[in-house]
N, C-alpha and C positions, 0 to 999 in steps of 0.2 A: 805534809804534802799528800794529796791523794794521787798525784802521779798521773802519767798519761799525757801524750800530744794531741792537742785540738787543733784543726785547722779550720778557722772561720773565713767563710767565702761570703763578703759583704762590701756595698760600696762604701768609701770612705767614709761619707757621711752617715752616721749612725753605728759604725763599727766600736767606738771606744766604749761604750755602756757594756757591750756584749764582751769584749775582752777585757775589760775589769772585772766583770762578775765572774768569770771563768777564771781569771788569776786569782782571785781572793779566795777561791774554793780550791786553789792548789794546783791548776792545771798549767802547763805550758804551751801557750797560744801563740799560734802563727795566723796572720791576717793577710790575706790576699783580695784584691778587689774582681779581676777577671778569672771566668771560668776555665779559659785555656791554660792559665797559670795554674789553677787549682789541679787540674788533671795531670799536669805535668809533676806537680809537688806530690799527688796521691802516688804516681807511679814509683817513687821513691821508696814507698812502703814504710815511711818513718812516722805514720800517724796513727792513733787509737780512734779517733773519731773525727768527723766531717760536720760541722754546722753551716748552714747555706741559708741565705735569703732567697727570695723569688724574683725580684726585680734586680737583674746584674746587667754590667756593663757587656753590651754585646749580644746578650742571651738572657736565658731565664733558668731559675733554679730547677725545674723539671728537667730540661735537656741536661742539664749538669749532672742530676742524677744518673740519668740514663748513661752518660759517659763515665761516671765513676763505677758505675756496675760492671762496665765491658774492661776496666783496669782492675778492679778489687771487688769481687762479688760480695765478700764477707767484711769489708770494712763496714761500722756502723755510721749511719747518716741521720740528721736532725735536720727538719726545714722549719726556719723560724721566719714567720711571715705572717702578714695582716690577714684576719678571717676571711677565708674564701673558700667554700665548699666544693667548687669545680677544681682549685689548685690543690687542694687536700687531696681529692680523688685521683687526680694525676700523679701526685706525689706517691701516694700509696700503690698506686699501679705500676708504678717505677721501682717499687721496693725500699721506700724510706722506711726507717725503723719508727721513728717519732715525728709527729707534726705539732708544734708549739705555736699557739696563735700569740702575736704580738699585740700586747694591749697595756703598755705601762711597765712600771717597776716589776709588779708582781710576775709577770711573765717571764723576767729574767731569772727568778728564783726558780720558776717551773723550769726553764731552760738549764739551769745547773743542774737540777735533780734528774732530768732526762738524761744527760750527758753520764752523770754518775751510774743512772742505771744501766745504760748501753755498755758502759765502758769496765763495768765491773761484773758484768755476767760471767766473763770466762776468767776473772783474775783468780790465783790462787791465793789462799790466805796467807799473811806473813809469817815466816819463822823466826824464831830466837837465834840472832847470830852474834849475841853479844861475846862468846868466847871465840869467834874467829876472825877479829879484826886482823887486815892485812899488816905485817911488818913493813919496815923502811923498804928492804930489799924487794918485798914482793910489788910495792908501789912502782919503784923505779922500774923493774921488769915488766911491768903492765904498760907504764909508758913508753918505755922502749918499744914494746912489741904492738903498741896499739894500731889498729887499721887507719886511724886518721893521722894526719900530720901535725906534731907537737913542737912547739919552739919555746924558747925562752929568751927575751931581750933584756938587757940589763938597764933599769932606768937611770941610774947615776953617771954612766960612762957617756962621753959624747956621741950624739947621733944615735944612742940607744942600740947598740950592735947585738946581734944574734950571739948567745952565749951557750946555746943548748939546742939540738935538733935531733928528733928520733928518726929511726929508719925509714918510717912512712913519709917522712917529709922529704927525705932523699929521693925516695921511688917517686913521689909526685912531681918534685921539681925538677930532678936528674942533676942535682948539685950535691956532692959529697961533703962532709964536714969541713976539710980543709979549705973548700971553696965559698963555704958559706959563712962560717963562724968569723965573728968581728965585723961584718957589714950589716948595715941596715937592712931589712928585708925589702926595701923599694927596689933594689936591683932585680926584683921579679917583675918589675912593670915593663911596660913596652907600648907601642903605637896605639894599640887597642884598648888600653887601660883608660877609664873613665876619669878625668881629673876631678869631677864632682865626688866620686867614691873615694879617691885618695885624700881628697880635702875633709871628707866626713871622718876618715881613719884618724886623721892629724887632729882633729877638733876634738876627738874622744880622748885621744891620749892625752892631750893638753889639758883635758877637763878632768883626766883621771877616771872615767866611767867606761864601762864595756861598750861593745858594738860589734854587731853581725852584720857583714855585708857580703854581696856577690860581686867579685871584681874579676876582670880578665887578667891574667898572670901570664907570664912566658916561661918554659922550661928553659934548660940550658941550651937544648938545640934550637931556642927559638920558637918552638910551635907553641901556640895559644893554649890555655887551658882555663875554663871556669873555675874559680876558687871560691868556694864558701868559706868565708874567714872570719872567725870570731876572736877579738882581742880583748883582752880584761886585765885589769892591773892585778897585782900581787902585792900584799900587804904585809909589814913585820907586824910584832906585838905593839908597837906604837902606832899603827894605823899608816905609816910612812910607805909609798910605793917603793919597792926595791926591784920589781921586774914586770914586765909585760908577758903573760902568755898567750901564744897565738895556736889556736886550732885550725888546720886546714883539711879540707874535704873537696876532693876532685868531683864537682858536678857537672861536668862537661855534658854528658849524656842526656841529664835532666835539662840543662840550660838551652842545649840543642832542640829538645823537645818542644820547649817553651818556646822558643824562637820561630820554629816551624809552626807551632798550633797559633802565635800570634800572627805570623804572616798569612795564615790561611783566615784566620778569622778577619784581617785586614781585606784580603782578596774579597771573603764572602760578603763583608759590609759593603765592598766597591761594588760586587754584583748585585746587591739588594738595591743600592742607589741606582744602579744603570736600568734594573728591571722597573723600579719605580719611574723613574724619568721617561721609560719607554711606555709604561701603561698610562702614564699621563698624556703623552702625545697620541696613543693607540686609540684610548676612549673617545676622545672628542674627533679624531680624524676620521676613524673609521664610521662614526656615527654620521658625520656630515657627508661623506663619501656614497655611504649607503643610501641615505635620504637622496641624494643626486642621481644615482644609478635608479632609483624607483620611480622618481618624478619626471625625469627628463627623458626624451625620446628622439632628440637630435643630438648626433655623433658630436659636432663642433661645440654645441653647448656644454655637453659632457666634458668633452677635452678641457674646455677653458675653465668650467667651474671645479674640475678637479685640480688643474693648476692653481687655482686660487686659493683653494683650501690648503694645498699642500704649503704653499707659500706664506700662509697665514699663521703657520705655526712657528714660533719663536727660533727655533734651530735649523729650520728650512728657508733660506733667504730667497730661493728662486726655484722654479719647476718649468718645464716644457713638454709639450706632447708633439711626436712627430713621426711620420711614416716616411718609408723609402721610397723613392722615386720608381716610376716602372721600369726604366733601365738597369737599376740595382747597385747604381753608383753615387747616389745623392740621398739627401734626408730634407724632407719639407716640414717645416715647423708650422703645425696646425694652430696650437695655443701656446702661451708662455705666461708665466707672472715673474717679475722680479729680474728678467733679464734688460741689459741694456737695449736702448732704440737702435742701437747701430748693428744689433747682430741681424743678418738676413736671414729671410724665411727659407731661401734655397740655398744649401750648403752640400758641399763635395763630402762624402765619406772619408776620403783620405785625409782632409784637413781636420777632423774631428778627433776627441780623446778616444783611445784605444778601446775604453769599455763600450763605445757604440757598436763598433764592428764585433766585438767578442759577445756582446749580447745578441746581435743578429744572428752570429754563427751558432752559439749553445744554445739560444732560447732559455738562458737563465741570467740573473741580476750579475752584473759586473760592475766593478768599481774601482776606483783609484784616488790617490792623494794628491794634492797640489804640488806641482812640480814634477810629477811621476807619469801624468796621463798621456803625453805625447803631443797631441794637437792643442793648438791654442785656442781655436774658437770653440765655444761650449765647455772649456774647462773650466774647473774650479776657480780660478783667477779672473776669470770673465764676471763673477759677482763677489770676488771677495771672499769665496769659501774655502774650507779646508780640503772638502771631499765631495766628488761626485759617485752617484749610483746611477746605473742604467738599467731601466726593468722593462721587459717584454711584456707587451700587452696581447695575450693571445687567448685563443679558445680551442682546445683540440689542436689540430694542425695547422691552424690558420691565425697568421700574424696581422693583428691590426695596427700595430705602431710601436712605439718606445715612448717610455716617460723617463726624463732626465730629472734627478733629485739633487740639490745641494745641500750638504751640511756645514754648518758654519763653525760648530765647536770640534775639538779634536776627537771627542769621544761619539760624536753623532756619525750614523749610519753604519754602525757595527754590524756583525752579523745578524744579530737578532731584529735589527730595524730593515736590514735587507730581506729577511724574512718577511717582515711585515709588508714592504713595498710589492715582494712578490705575489702574495697574496692579493694585495689592492689591484695589480696588474691584471690578475686571473678574474677577479670581480668585472672588471671594466671590459675585458675581453668577452666574458660571458654576456655582458649587458648589450655591448655592439654587435654580438652575434645574434639574439634575440631579436634586437632594431632589425638587422638584416634580413631574419628569417621572416619577420613581421611584413617587411616591406614586399618581399618577393612573393607572400600569400596574398597581401592585400594591395599591393601596389599596381599600376597601370602600366608599368614599362619593366621590361625584363630582357635578358640577353639569353637567347636560346640557342644551344650549341646541338649538333648530333655527331656520335661518335660511334666507331665500330671497332670492334675487338675481336681479332683472330686467335683466339688461344684456347685450346680445350682446358685450361686450369680456370677459366672463368667459370665459376660455380653452375650457373642457369646453362651454360653451354653443354657442361658435362651431362646435367640432367636433361636436356633436349636430346642428347646422342642416344641415352637410355631409352628415351620414349620413342625416338625416331620421328620427332614431331614438335613444331615450335612451342616455347614456354613463355608466359608473359609474366612480368613481374607485376604484383599487386601492392605490395607493401611489407612490412618486417614489424617485430615487436622485438623490444631487446631490454633485458635486466642489467642495469648497469652495474650490480654486484656478481653476474656471471659473465663468461667470455660467449657462451654460446646464444643464438637467438634464433626466433622463428620466422621463416620467409613464407608469405603467401603468394601462390602462383596459379595460374590456370595454363590449360593446354586442350586442344581440339583434340588430341590423338587418343590412343587407347593406354591411359596411365596405369600401369601395374607398379604400385609404389615399392614392392618388393624389389623391384630392379633397382631403385635408386638408393635403397638401404645400404646396399654394400659399397657406395662411394665412401672414400676415406673422409669426406669432411661432415657427412650426414650422420647425425645421431638418431636421428627418428623420423617417420612421415605418417600423416594422418589425411585422410580424406574427409572434406568438408561438404561438397556438393559433388553429386555424380549424375549427368544429365546426358541426353542424346547430343546436346550441343558440346559438350565438353566436361571436363573435372577441373574443380577448385581443390585445391591440396595445400597442405602446410609441412614444411621442413625445418625439422631441428637442426640447425647446423652449428659448428663449433666456433665460428667466429663470424661478426657482422661485416667482415670485409668484402667487397670495397664501399657496401652501401653507407655505414657509418663514417667511413673516411671522406667520402663524398659530401656528407651533410655538413661535417665538420668544417669543411671549407666554402660552406654557403651553398652548396649544389643542390637542386631538388630534382629528383627522379621524376620527369613527366610521363615518359614511356619508356619501358624495356622489353624488347623481345629477343630471345635468345633462339637461336638455330642451331643443330648439330655443329656447324662448321663456324659461327660467327655470331655474336651478339651486337645489336644496335641499342644505343641508349641515347635518349633525348633528355637533356639536362637544362635547368634553368637556374640562371644566376641574377643576382642584383645587377643593375646595368653598370654600376661602378667597380665591379669585381674584375680580377684579371682571370682570362682563362686558363692562361699556362700553367698555376698551380694545380687546378683540376687535372688537367693532362698529366702532370708530373706525378699524382697519385696513381693513376691508371698505368701509365708507362712503367713506374717502379714495381709493379706487380704482374704486368701482362704484356706479353709480345705483341708487336703489329697493332698497336694502338693509333687509330687513324681520324683526325676530326676532320669529318665529312662536310660539315656546314656551321655557319653562325650567323645569328640572325637577331638584331635589336628591335623587338617589339614595341610598337607605342602601346598596344593594347593586348593584354595577355589574356587567353582562354581561362577562365575561372571554374575551377574543379570543386566537387562537393567539400574537399578539404578547405578549400579557400572561402566558401561560405561559411564553413564551421569556424573558421578562423576570424571572420569578419563579424559573425554574430558574438562570438565570445568576446571581443573588444568593445562591441556596442552594447550588449546586455549587462543590466547590473546583476550583481550576486542574487538580488531578491527576485528579479525579473526570471533569470535562469533556473532558481529555484521553483518559481510557480509553474513555469513551463515544464519543468521534467517530472515535478509531481502531478500536474495535471495530466501527462501522458502516461506516467506509470500507473495511475488510477482509474485509466479507462474515461477519462472526461471526455475526450474528442469522439467516443464511440457512441452509438445510437441503437437502442435506447441508452442512456448513460447510466452506469451502475452505481455512480455515486454523484454527490452534488458538490457544489462550491463550499457549501458551509464545512463539510466533512473534510474536505481537503484543507482547508484553512485551519481547522483544528488540529491536524496532523503537522501543520507548520507552525502552530502557535500564534497565529495571527486572526484578525477578524475577516469575516466573509466579503466584505467591503473591500478590505486591503488587498485580499488574493485577487479579485477580480480587478482591482486596478492595476497590479503587477502583470497581470496575465493579459490584459488587453494592451498593455504598454509593449510587451514582449512579441505578442501577435502582429502587433503594428512593425516593429522592426523585423520581424522575420520576412513579411510580406515585402517590406521597402528593400530590403536586403537581396530578394529574390528578382524582384521587376524594377528595381534601381528607383532612385528619388528618395526623398526624406532627408533627415539630418542625423548627425551624430550624436545629438544630444539624448538626455535621459528621458 
């Protein structure tokens, strides 16, 4: 026998030829299927070589090699797998000693040869020990002092009782010789002992063949331990079984590690299944909702189509979209799918499940299980579901409503799916904000309010104090990646910019134009507050004039929006905020920004590109420095196509300015 213990990690199907070939070559072979079991066995340090396949239950051979290297970086490893250059490269990157291509019987011979090579590299040459055989006393002493439990059961006595145990057996079990001898070893069994394992031991004894098992036994104090037990028959010169020898090894630590590893593998497998299920839902649902948000411009249509798409997913039986009433104590269902017809569209918040109020208060997804939600109306039981998640639909500080989603299965709407729907809520909120902004810029109706602020902390009032003159706000630029922004303003006073750079919130100042009529300048300030905050609530600044003692803001909002949240924004930051007037206009005064927004909506991409190319190349100057053919060449189109796009753009430009025309292409 060449010696050496080889651990073979391979699925049960196909492992027998490998085991047979190595045993024929004289190796002691242990075969396991799962990588987690293999890592636990390697940690015991009992093997001289590991042979692994690539495709393994729950993982692959390369991942197993990485785990083995963390446990024992010196243990020789061989991968035995089908020819695959990528797999071989990965295996060698992980430090495998050999890669043997599996391609028939000849490959088994090569595998045995490679096992021999890697296990004999450090082997010492055998010595002549013929004159040093142990005498019987030395053998007895070795058995007595062996670190593993050794026992002998008499085969011819009734119930095959123990007639010998060594010291290690006593240490492992807690039973001394007086308590153990004369009894069948089954007294070590207990409630956790697997009946199938004990039956296998009985069958092996009955058939007079050796067996090795791992069995849960119990010490004298009834604490369980894992026993790696080998039972083998001992025969006399005539071949008759006289005794059964037992070898016990306490492998509780290793077995515990295996169980932990298997539990972890099971949890990871469940995690993968959950992720796969989520990805299957996400892919189609996100695509459909994205398409809805791109193509639709009506809030009611968006709300209903989103509900329809969510409820079309197998695990989500119903969905609704609602918004709070002006008084804040009710919920109005604007759209739904899968809800019973008996559910009213006007509901009191007090009668609704707790996640509705939680989502309103925290602006975060809130969920509950059936029987734990509180309110009966809109609870999971309403649609026979297991869970309910309520998702805020927001943009910045503005809330557009809530989406309720029901999960039919126990694992539905877990924390990952809640994060998914939180993203969907943000997507819908962003789109609704864009629609409101577009309506504000291009619509004929608007709510106009005038607000006065008497607080020297208002940034432009502080600037007006330094200039001792009114300051008018023009606009701002803001980089989303940075907190600071640049404010553009004008003043009729004597603007000495060095006077304002000393203000705590001003980082920089620069002059844009300076004339007798006044100065236009830009201030880099540390925060876009309150201008950005107002925009997030759908308010557009029509005019803002700041005096040393007060600032007056004229704000425009979509006619359907509440004025209260906008005032709350200002009142939370400044004192003495006064609503001076509110006007609902049937026809709003259009600005150049409005005109730009309308043109951007009406012009096609090609028409806008043609118009910009013509302007940038001086096409509208006289005499023209360039002609249409040259401009068309820069755009990669023909001269005729360029002129066609340009004429269409010019027509829409005139129609937008003087009125009339259509919104067609």
